C-alpha positions, 0 to 999 in steps of 0.5 A: 303796368307792370313788370312783367308787361311788355311792349310790342314793336310800333311801326310809324309812318306819315303823309301830310293828312296821316299816321301809319301805325302798325302793331308787330303781335300776332291775335290782337283783338279789336277790343285792344285799342283804345284812341282819342285825339291825342292818343292812343292805350293799348292793351292786349295779351298773347301766348299768356304775355300781357303787352301795353303801351300809352302814346300821346300823339304830336297834335291831335288826330279825327277817331272818326275818319282814323281806319283800323284792320287788325290780322292774325300777326299785327294791327295797323291803323291810318291816322287822320290827322286833325291839320295836314302838316307833317310832324316832327316826330310821332310824340309829344315828347322829345325823348324816344320810344325804344319800341317805336318805330320807321316803318321805312316801307311807308316812310315819304319825307315831306319834300317828297312828291306826292305822286314820287313812284317808288324805286323799284316799282313793283311787279319789276321783270329783272330777268330782263337784265339778266340776273336771274343764276347770274347768267351774265348781261345781255350781248355780253356771252359766256364766261368761257372755260367755266363750266364747271371748272373743267379746265382753262383753257390758254392757263399755262401749267395747270395740268395734273390737279383735277380741274385742270390746275398743278396746284404746286407751280402755282406757289412755286409762280407765286414764290417767284412773283415775291408772293408765297415762300420756296418750301424745300420738301426735304427740310420737311425729312430733315425736321422729321429726323432730327425729331426723334 
């Protein structure tokens, strides 16, 4: 590879009998992928930039039974393992290839059940939980007095400001509770006169 050659992002996941590989690169040509029983070579030019990589697989795959699908945005491959065993990693070498990442959307651990359903089933309607617009949970009613913050009945000292809040009264109450300090407006006037 020349110094101007780049690596595309490669995602991988596995099952006991297959490896899923996704090359995230648009405009991949079918001839760009050279699949061998123990390795894969990829070379493609996209937007005048050359992308390439070589991967030596952890174990052998069955090239004839493996499948690939190339779209305008990526190349997806289902590589059939020669032996139906879990691999500890994708590559023969223990070193990490920086452009290869785990495909968590397809990942399943060895001890996961094959018939295990995804954590969030596809097509699940969350509206039954009252989530759209965060309107509240069923049976809990709304939050009264919150309509545009136009007033909060039952909250003393909150009239005088837009929305019914008296900010100076609120600060005074906070100061009495050990919060914000009390400010004396006359000291501000004295500071202005002293600076003249």
